[in-house]
Each structure stands twice: as C-alpha cells, then as structure tokens.
C-alpha positions as CSV (number, residue, x, y, z in Angstrom):
1,M,37.0,-32.9,-6.2
2,P,34.5,-29.7,-5.3
3,R,35.1,-26.8,-7.6
4,R,36.9,-24.0,-6.0
5,T,36.6,-21.2,-8.3
6,R,38.3,-18.3,-6.1
7,A,41.1,-18.4,-8.3
8,A,44.9,-17.2,-7.7
9,A,45.5,-13.5,-8.5
10,L,48.0,-10.9,-8.2
11,L,47.6,-9.1,-5.0
12,L,49.9,-6.1,-4.3
13,A,49.3,-3.8,-1.2
14,V,52.0,-0.8,-0.7
15,A,51.1,2.4,0.8
16,T,47.5,1.7,1.1
17,A,47.0,0.7,-2.3
18,A,46.0,-2.8,-3.0
19,T,45.4,-4.3,-6.4
20,A,43.4,-7.2,-7.9
21,F,43.9,-8.9,-11.1
22,V,41.0,-8.2,-13.6
23,L,41.0,-8.2,-17.3
24,P,38.9,-5.4,-17.9
25,G,35.5,-6.3,-20.5
26,H,36.2,-10.1,-19.4
27,P,35.2,-12.4,-16.9
28,A,37.9,-12.7,-14.3
29,E,38.8,-13.2,-10.8
30,A,40.3,-11.6,-7.8
31,V,41.4,-12.1,-4.1
32,A,40.8,-9.2,-1.6
33,S,42.6,-8.8,1.9
34,P,40.9,-10.5,4.7
35,T,39.6,-7.3,5.8
36,P,39.3,-4.9,2.8
37,T,40.8,-1.5,3.6
38,P,39.0,1.8,2.1
39,S,42.0,2.5,-0.1
40,W,41.2,2.8,-4.0
41,V,42.4,-0.3,-6.0
42,A,43.0,-0.9,-9.7
43,N,41.2,-3.5,-11.9
44,G,44.2,-4.7,-13.3
45,D,48.1,-5.8,-12.9
46,V,50.0,-3.0,-11.0
47,H,53.7,-3.2,-12.0
48,A,55.3,-0.3,-10.4
49,V,54.4,2.1,-7.2
50,L,56.2,5.3,-6.4
51,E,55.4,7.5,-3.2
52,A,56.4,11.0,-3.7
53,G,55.0,14.5,-2.8
54,G,52.2,12.9,-0.5
55,R,50.7,10.8,-3.5
56,T,51.1,7.1,-4.1
57,Y,51.6,6.6,-8.1
58,L,50.4,3.4,-9.7
59,G,51.6,2.3,-13.0
60,G,50.4,-1.2,-14.8
61,T,47.7,-2.4,-17.1
62,F,44.2,-1.4,-16.0
63,D,41.7,1.2,-17.2
64,Q,39.5,1.7,-13.7
65,V,40.5,2.6,-10.2
66,G,37.9,2.6,-7.7
67,P,37.1,2.0,-3.8
68,N,38.2,-1.2,-2.0
69,T,34.6,-2.6,-1.1
70,G,35.2,-6.5,-1.1
71,F,33.0,-8.8,-3.2
72,G,29.5,-7.9,-2.2
73,V,27.7,-4.4,-2.0
74,Q,24.9,-2.4,-1.2
75,L,23.9,-0.1,-3.9
76,D,21.3,2.6,-4.6
77,A,18.6,1.0,-6.7
78,A,18.4,4.4,-8.7
79,T,21.9,5.1,-9.2
80,G,24.4,2.2,-8.7
81,T,26.1,4.5,-6.0
82,L,27.6,2.7,-3.1
83,A,25.8,3.0,0.3
84,A,27.2,5.0,2.7
85,S,27.7,2.0,5.1
86,F,27.9,-1.3,4.0
87,A,29.3,-4.8,4.8
88,K,32.5,-5.9,3.4
89,V,32.9,-9.6,2.2
90,D,36.4,-11.2,1.8
91,G,35.7,-13.4,-0.9
92,H,33.4,-14.3,-3.9
93,V,29.5,-14.2,-3.6
94,Y,27.5,-16.4,-5.8
95,V,24.1,-15.9,-4.7
96,T,21.9,-13.2,-2.8
97,V,18.2,-13.1,-2.0
98,P,16.0,-10.9,0.1
99,N,15.8,-12.1,3.8
100,G,12.3,-10.6,3.9
101,K,13.3,-7.9,6.6
102,G,15.0,-5.3,4.4
103,G,18.2,-7.1,4.0
104,W,19.8,-10.2,2.2
105,Y,20.9,-13.4,2.5
106,I,24.3,-14.3,0.5
107,G,26.2,-17.1,-0.1
108,G,29.5,-17.9,-1.6
109,D,33.2,-18.7,-1.0
110,F,34.3,-16.2,1.8
111,V,35.4,-16.5,5.3
112,H,34.7,-13.0,7.3
113,V,32.4,-10.3,6.7
114,T,33.3,-6.8,8.1
115,T,30.9,-3.8,9.3
116,D,31.6,-0.5,10.9
117,A,29.1,-1.5,13.7
118,N,29.9,-5.0,14.3
119,G,33.9,-5.2,13.0
120,T,35.1,-8.6,11.5
121,K,33.0,-11.8,12.2
122,S,33.6,-15.2,10.5
123,K,31.1,-16.1,8.4
124,H,31.9,-19.1,6.5
125,N,30.3,-18.6,3.1
126,G,27.2,-17.4,4.3
127,A,25.9,-14.6,6.0
128,E,22.8,-12.2,6.3
129,I,23.1,-8.6,5.8
130,N,21.0,-6.1,7.3
131,A,19.6,-2.9,4.9
132,D,21.9,-0.6,7.3
133,G,25.0,-2.7,6.5
134,T,25.3,-4.5,9.9
135,F,24.8,-8.6,10.5
136,G,22.0,-10.3,10.8
137,N,21.6,-13.5,12.5
138,W,21.9,-16.3,9.9
139,N,25.3,-17.9,10.0
140,P,25.3,-21.4,8.5
141,N,29.2,-22.0,8.7
142,T,29.8,-24.3,6.0
143,D,33.2,-25.9,5.1
144,L,32.8,-25.1,1.3
145,P,31.0,-22.6,-1.0
146,I,27.4,-21.8,-1.0
147,R,25.9,-21.5,-4.7
148,A,22.0,-21.5,-4.0
149,I,19.8,-20.2,-1.1
150,V,15.7,-20.1,-1.6
151,P,14.3,-19.0,1.6
152,D,10.6,-20.9,2.4
153,P,7.5,-18.4,1.9
154,S,6.7,-18.9,5.7
155,G,10.2,-17.0,6.8
156,S,11.2,-20.0,9.3
157,R,13.5,-21.8,7.0
158,I,16.2,-21.4,4.4
159,Y,17.1,-24.1,1.7
160,V,20.9,-24.0,1.1
161,G,22.8,-25.4,-1.9
162,G,26.6,-25.8,-2.6
163,E,29.8,-27.7,-2.8
164,F,30.0,-28.3,1.2
165,T,30.2,-31.4,3.3
166,T,29.5,-30.0,6.5
167,A,27.3,-27.0,8.4
168,R,28.3,-26.2,11.7
169,G,30.1,-29.2,12.0
170,V,27.1,-31.4,10.9
171,P,27.6,-33.5,7.8
172,V,25.1,-32.1,5.1
173,N,26.9,-32.7,1.8
174,G,25.5,-30.2,-0.8
175,L,21.8,-29.6,0.6
176,L,20.9,-28.1,4.0
177,V,17.9,-26.6,5.7
178,T,18.4,-24.3,8.1
179,N,16.0,-22.3,10.4
180,T,16.4,-18.3,10.5
181,N,17.2,-17.7,14.0
182,G,18.8,-19.2,17.0
183,V,21.2,-22.1,16.7
184,Q,20.5,-22.9,13.3
185,L,21.7,-26.1,13.0
186,P,20.7,-28.1,9.7
187,A,17.4,-29.9,10.2
188,P,17.0,-33.4,8.8
189,F,16.9,-33.6,5.0
190,A,18.0,-35.3,1.9
191,A,21.7,-34.9,1.1
192,T,23.6,-35.2,-1.8
193,A,26.6,-37.5,-2.3
194,L,30.0,-36.5,-1.1
195,G,31.9,-34.0,-3.1
196,Q,29.4,-33.0,-5.6
197,S,27.4,-29.8,-6.0
198,V,24.1,-28.0,-5.6
199,D,23.9,-25.2,-7.9
200,S,20.3,-24.4,-8.2
201,L,17.2,-24.6,-6.0
202,A,13.4,-23.5,-6.8
203,L,10.2,-23.9,-4.7
204,S,7.0,-25.2,-6.4
205,P,4.2,-22.2,-6.4
206,D,2.7,-24.0,-3.3
207,G,5.9,-24.7,-1.6
208,S,5.5,-28.4,-1.0
209,R,8.2,-29.2,-3.1
210,L,12.0,-28.3,-3.3
211,Y,13.5,-28.7,-7.0
212,V,17.3,-29.5,-6.6
213,G,19.7,-29.0,-9.4
214,G,23.4,-29.3,-9.8
215,T,26.1,-32.2,-10.9
216,F,25.2,-34.7,-8.2
217,S,24.7,-38.3,-9.2
218,T,22.5,-39.3,-5.8
219,I,20.4,-37.7,-3.4
220,G,19.0,-38.9,-0.3
221,G,20.4,-42.2,-1.1
222,V,18.3,-42.3,-4.5
223,S,19.6,-42.5,-8.1
224,R,19.6,-39.0,-9.8
225,S,21.6,-37.0,-12.6
226,G,21.6,-33.3,-11.5
227,L,18.3,-33.0,-10.9
228,A,15.4,-33.9,-8.1
229,A,12.3,-33.2,-6.6
230,V,12.1,-33.0,-2.9
231,D,9.4,-33.0,-0.4
232,T,9.7,-30.0,2.0
233,T,7.9,-31.5,4.7
234,T,9.7,-34.9,5.2
235,G,12.9,-34.3,2.8
236,A,12.3,-37.3,0.8
237,V,13.3,-37.5,-2.6
238,D,10.1,-38.1,-5.1
239,A,10.6,-41.5,-6.3
240,T,9.0,-40.7,-9.8
241,W,10.2,-37.6,-10.9
242,N,13.4,-38.1,-12.8
243,P,14.1,-36.1,-15.8
244,A,17.7,-37.3,-16.1
245,P,19.7,-34.4,-17.6
246,D,23.2,-35.2,-18.8
247,T,24.9,-33.5,-16.2
248,V,28.7,-34.3,-15.6
249,A,31.3,-32.9,-12.9
250,A,34.2,-31.1,-14.1
251,I,37.1,-32.9,-14.6
252,D,39.9,-30.9,-16.0
253,P,40.1,-30.0,-18.7
254,A,36.5,-31.0,-19.3
255,P,34.0,-28.6,-18.4
256,A,31.2,-29.3,-15.9
257,R,27.6,-29.7,-17.5
258,T,25.3,-28.8,-14.7
259,V,21.6,-27.5,-14.0
260,A,22.7,-24.0,-13.3
261,A,19.2,-22.3,-12.8
262,L,15.6,-23.6,-12.0
263,A,12.4,-21.7,-12.1
264,T,8.6,-22.8,-11.6
265,A,5.6,-21.3,-13.5
266,G,2.0,-20.8,-11.9
267,D,1.0,-24.4,-13.3
268,G,4.1,-25.8,-11.6
269,R,5.8,-26.6,-14.8
270,V,9.7,-26.6,-14.1
271,F,11.8,-24.5,-16.0
272,A,15.6,-25.9,-16.0
273,G,18.9,-23.9,-17.4
274,G,22.4,-25.0,-17.5
275,S,24.9,-26.5,-20.0
276,F,23.2,-30.1,-20.5
277,T,22.8,-31.5,-23.8
278,H,20.1,-34.2,-23.4
279,M,17.1,-34.9,-20.9
280,G,17.0,-38.5,-20.8
281,A,17.5,-40.0,-24.2
282,T,15.9,-36.5,-25.8
283,A,18.4,-33.9,-27.2
284,V,17.8,-30.5,-25.3
285,T,20.6,-27.8,-25.2
286,G,20.7,-25.3,-22.2
287,L,16.8,-24.8,-21.5
288,A,14.3,-27.1,-20.7
289,V,10.6,-27.2,-19.4
290,L,9.5,-30.2,-17.5
291,S,6.0,-31.6,-16.1
292,P,5.7,-31.2,-12.6
293,S,4.3,-34.5,-12.3
294,G,4.9,-38.1,-13.2
295,A,8.4,-38.8,-14.2
296,G,8.8,-35.1,-15.0
297,A,8.4,-35.1,-19.2
298,L,9.5,-32.7,-21.1
299,D,6.9,-30.2,-22.0
300,G,5.5,-31.3,-25.6
301,T,4.5,-27.9,-26.7
302,W,7.3,-25.9,-25.6
303,S,9.4,-25.1,-28.7
304,V,12.3,-22.7,-27.5
305,G,15.6,-24.0,-27.3
306,A,19.2,-22.3,-26.8
307,D,22.4,-22.9,-28.6
308,G,24.6,-22.5,-25.7
309,P,24.6,-22.8,-21.5
310,V,21.7,-21.1,-19.7
311,A,22.9,-19.5,-16.4
312,G,19.9,-17.5,-15.2
313,L,16.4,-17.7,-14.9
314,T,14.1,-15.1,-13.5
315,M,10.1,-14.8,-14.0
316,T,7.8,-11.9,-13.5
317,A,5.4,-12.1,-10.4
318,D,2.8,-13.3,-12.3
319,R,4.9,-16.1,-13.8
320,S,3.8,-15.0,-17.2
321,R,7.0,-13.9,-18.5
322,L,10.7,-15.5,-18.2
323,F,14.2,-13.7,-18.6
324,V,16.8,-15.9,-19.5
325,G,20.5,-15.3,-19.5
326,G,23.6,-17.2,-20.4
327,G,26.1,-18.0,-22.9
328,F,23.9,-18.3,-25.9
329,A,23.9,-16.7,-29.3
330,N,20.4,-17.8,-30.5
331,L,17.4,-18.7,-28.6
332,G,14.1,-20.0,-29.8
333,G,15.7,-19.5,-33.6
334,Q,16.1,-15.9,-33.1
335,A,19.4,-14.2,-32.3
336,R,19.7,-13.1,-28.6
337,S,23.0,-12.4,-27.4
338,H,23.3,-13.6,-23.8
339,L,19.5,-12.8,-22.7
340,A,16.2,-12.5,-23.9
341,A,12.5,-12.6,-22.5
342,L,10.1,-15.6,-23.2
343,S,6.1,-16.0,-22.5
344,T,6.1,-18.7,-20.4
345,A,2.7,-20.1,-22.1
346,G,2.0,-22.1,-25.0
347,S,5.2,-22.7,-27.0
348,G,7.2,-20.1,-25.2
349,S,7.5,-17.3,-28.0
350,V,10.6,-15.0,-27.9
351,D,9.6,-11.4,-27.0
352,G,10.7,-9.5,-30.3
353,A,10.7,-6.1,-28.6
354,F,13.3,-7.2,-25.7
355,N,16.6,-7.3,-27.4
356,P,19.4,-5.5,-25.7
357,G,22.3,-8.2,-26.3
358,A,25.5,-7.9,-24.3
359,D,29.0,-8.9,-25.0
360,G,29.6,-11.5,-22.3
361,D,27.5,-13.7,-20.4
362,V,24.6,-12.9,-18.2
363,L,24.6,-14.7,-15.2
364,G,21.6,-13.4,-12.8
365,F,18.8,-11.1,-12.8
366,S,16.4,-9.4,-10.2
367,L,13.2,-7.4,-10.8
368,S,12.5,-4.7,-8.9
369,A,9.0,-4.7,-6.9
370,D,7.1,-2.8,-9.7
371,G,8.2,-5.5,-12.1
372,S,9.6,-2.3,-14.3
373,R,13.2,-2.7,-14.0
374,L,15.6,-5.5,-14.5
375,Y,18.9,-5.6,-12.8
376,T,21.2,-7.5,-14.9
377,A,24.5,-9.0,-13.8
378,G,27.1,-10.9,-15.6
379,A,30.5,-10.8,-17.4
380,F,29.5,-8.3,-20.1
381,S,31.2,-4.6,-20.6
382,T,28.6,-3.4,-22.7
383,I,24.9,-4.1,-22.9
384,G,21.8,-2.9,-24.8
385,G,24.9,-0.7,-26.8
386,A,25.9,1.2,-23.7
387,N,29.1,0.8,-21.7
388,R,28.2,-0.7,-18.5
389,R,30.7,-3.0,-16.3
390,F,29.3,-6.3,-15.4
391,L,26.0,-4.8,-14.0
392,A,23.2,-2.8,-15.5
393,A,19.5,-1.7,-14.9
394,L,17.2,-2.3,-18.0
395,N,13.6,-1.6,-18.6
396,A,12.0,-4.8,-18.0
397,S,9.6,-4.2,-21.4
398,S,12.0,-2.8,-24.0
399,G,15.2,-3.9,-22.7
400,L,16.6,0.1,-23.1
401,V,19.3,0.6,-20.4
402,D,18.7,2.8,-17.7
403,T,21.0,5.8,-18.1
404,A,21.0,6.9,-14.5
405,F,22.2,3.6,-13.3
406,D,25.9,2.8,-13.5
407,A,27.7,1.0,-10.8
408,R,31.0,0.3,-12.7
409,A,32.1,-3.0,-10.8
410,A,35.6,-3.7,-11.4
411,S,34.8,-7.6,-12.5
412,T,32.2,-10.3,-12.8
413,V,28.9,-9.9,-11.0
414,H,27.3,-13.3,-10.1
415,A,24.3,-12.1,-8.4
416,V,22.0,-9.0,-7.7
417,S,19.1,-8.9,-5.6
418,T,16.2,-6.4,-4.7
419,Q,13.8,-5.8,-2.0
420,P,9.8,-5.7,-2.1
421,A,10.5,-2.3,-0.6
422,G,13.6,-0.2,-0.1
423,T,16.0,1.8,-2.0
424,Q,18.9,-0.5,-2.2
425,I,20.0,-3.5,-4.3
426,F,22.7,-5.9,-3.3
427,A,25.3,-7.1,-6.1
428,G,27.9,-9.8,-5.2
429,G,30.5,-11.5,-7.7
430,E,34.3,-11.4,-8.0
431,F,34.7,-7.9,-8.1
432,T,36.9,-5.9,-5.2
433,S,35.6,-2.6,-6.4
434,V,32.3,-0.7,-7.6
435,N,31.9,3.0,-8.6
436,G,35.3,3.3,-10.5
437,V,36.9,6.1,-12.2
438,A,38.2,5.7,-15.6
439,R,42.4,5.9,-15.5
440,L,44.4,4.2,-18.0
441,N,47.6,2.5,-16.7
442,V,48.7,5.1,-14.6
443,A,46.9,6.7,-11.2
444,A,47.5,8.6,-8.0
445,L,46.4,8.1,-4.6
446,D,46.3,11.0,-2.0
447,G,47.6,10.1,1.4
448,N,44.2,8.6,2.5
449,G,44.7,5.9,-0.3
450,V,41.9,7.9,-2.5
451,L,41.9,8.5,-5.7
452,D,43.7,11.9,-6.8
453,Q,41.0,13.2,-9.3
454,N,43.2,16.1,-10.5
455,F,46.0,13.8,-11.7
456,V,45.4,12.0,-15.1
457,A,48.1,10.8,-17.3
458,N,46.2,8.2,-19.2
459,T,48.6,6.1,-21.6
460,D,47.8,3.9,-24.5
461,G,49.7,0.8,-23.2
C-alpha cells in the first residue's frame, strides 16, 4: 500500500483559534484546515477554551503559540522571519527546490494552496510558488504524494518521484517527467511498479542520466531493487547498472528500507543514503558510494559508513564536500549526532571541525548561494548547543549556529531550499506555524485571533 504520512491529529477551531497536535522537541504530524486562517495556533493539545473580555483563552499541553501559516512558508534568509505575503499549503510538504525564476517547486501530500492574490486553488501534491507568494504555472496534479523533484538544467523539464499512480489523469506510477509550462502532461518515460515509491532523484553531472531511488522492485519493466539509472533522453533503464540495495516497502510493524537521498560527484560517482543494510551481497549501512559505470559497484576506496539511516545529502557547488543528515550517531567511526560533513575525495574523510550535533534526525539541507551558510531541517529542537526548533542556519565550515536566524517552526521541517540570488528561503514540513512565541500551557488571543503579548500565565504542567 502507498505510505500515507499525513497522520490523523487533533484539530480544534473555536473563536478563530485552531490547534494542531505536536509534541515539542520531537517529530510529529499535524493536519491543517483546508484554508488556513490567520489566527494563531498552539503547538500541542488544547483542552479548554474560554471567551471573556474580548480575549480567547487557551489551556492545554503546549509550549509555543504562533501564526497559522500552513505547511510550507517563505522565510527571510537572514532572520527566519515569515514573509509579508506567502502561499498557504494545506498539507505536508516533503520537497522544495528552486524553479530558476526566484521561486520554488514544492511537492508533498496536499490538496490546495491559497495566496492573497490568487485565492484558493486545487494543487494536488505539487505546485510552483513565486517569490512574491503567488502561484506559478506548474501543476502536476498527482493522485498521491510527491517525494522528490529535480529540474533539468535546461529548464524545460522537471523529474518527479513519489507514491502516485496518475498525474493529470495519465498513469505514471511513481516517476514522471513534465514540461515547465503549458498543459504539462507527463512525457513518455520509465515508470515504477504500481503502489511502490520513488523517494529520491539525482542527475548525473552532464544531465544524461537520472538516478532513481526508493522502495520499488521494478522500473520500466526491468527488475531493480530500489535503485536504478535511467537515460534522460529515451527514458530507458540502464540494463547493466544495478547496485541492488536491500530495500523493503513498509509493512506494519516493520519499517521501510529505502534509498532516501541521492547525490552525484563531479567524477560521476553516485552517493546513496537511506535505511538499507546491504548493496548486493555486501553489508553497507545507510551510506554507499557507487561507480557510475558498469554494474554500479561499490567504490573500493570509500571507507565512511553510518551506524544508522541517512535521510539527506547535499554537496557544495564544486562537489568536493558532502553534508550528510539522518538518524545516525556515528559516521566513519567518529561520533556525529545526526549530521556530518565529509570530503568526497579518496576514502571520504570526516571533517573534524564540523560537528554541531542535533538532538533529533536531520532530514534535509540547502546551501546559500555563496556556500557559507547551511540551512538544516529536521526533527530536532536543539542543534549546535542552541535551541532551534526544527530549522537552523549553520556556518557551513565550522558548524556554528547563526544566532540571527531563528524561525521557530512548530513541528518537523522536511525540506528547505535557497535561491542562487534572493533574500528568501522556502521551508516545508509537518508544521502549521512558524515564528512562534513561548507560552507554557496557557495563552490568550485577542479579538483578531493574534497572541495577546501582555498575557503571560505560564504553568509547569
């Protein structure tokens, strides 16, 4: 069965106040109203609501209250402050990438997107958001969630992976290619088997091959266990390249084993991250480096392994340095809590100076245009010794937390994306609020549904 990660959660809306269940400091999920209102919301259970004296008082189990933003937001790149005008997404956002025009392509598990200029539009699981918070043209309209997006460098095509079986009514089964304008019907291309998932995509440096990772067992009619190479011109699956990770679809209560992240080095080598434990017959956990030629053999010189799953991979512009995030505690024999930086050359030495550490899984990264700042998304509440809820900006060399950036998301951030030029980033995930204010279990909203800053009645339980 396709994985549906939008979990049922408590949603209470009384007198312009909506709340979504989130355990502070831990990964959690939430469900927003189809059209998020501008009222402020708590990041936990609300058990009591009282209207009195022009205020709405909330009581429950929460430690932060913030504006109701939906699940994907544009933020100031320097401070993490919510943009004045932003699109509101009504479901989880799993991936965001630049669209080459100052905005973003986003994918996830949602139905509608709302903007001040455009109103509410049907955008099933994929949308294009402009820098000014309005809609772009791209609208793949899939029946099930989108997990991965890679634009072609030419700007004419977009590769999309996920759990879907149709796009704009056309059968595509987990992998599709669209153009960027016009009707955007899926182009003829290889497709995965029904009901299985594509979780990661990456292009070769020259753009001639698309690497596809996930939990599928066949692609384009060819047997492949969760990892394949596809010709971007013909859509044909490479008949030889077959690393064969031991991916397994989730069958409750067993977890999925998948290829969750892919990246390519300048020499064409393929870096694969996930929850696999083998490549073919060779034991390798979480992180593997593969030859781009032949059968895709493991790189014999590479010596860095993880002791847990890898969820995110990002390379510097020159592809000499690799940032790795996930659920591991050690990488390459060195203590690294959920994130690390590696050299891509030779055996892959771990950067000894970069060791911020996080108290929860790191799920995604994005580097600033000049490469100096690393935006880090995940399920953490502290990173680099600083309190940062689910999203942080780090010095890409030292790992030190940028103290000026503090978005204060209400729940897990799955993806973050920067622009080659511009002053905004886009963050998406399971949250329904950013830029929250600390309130312990009690809060008051004014007549407009906004936090009353003068009322502070924190309790210890």
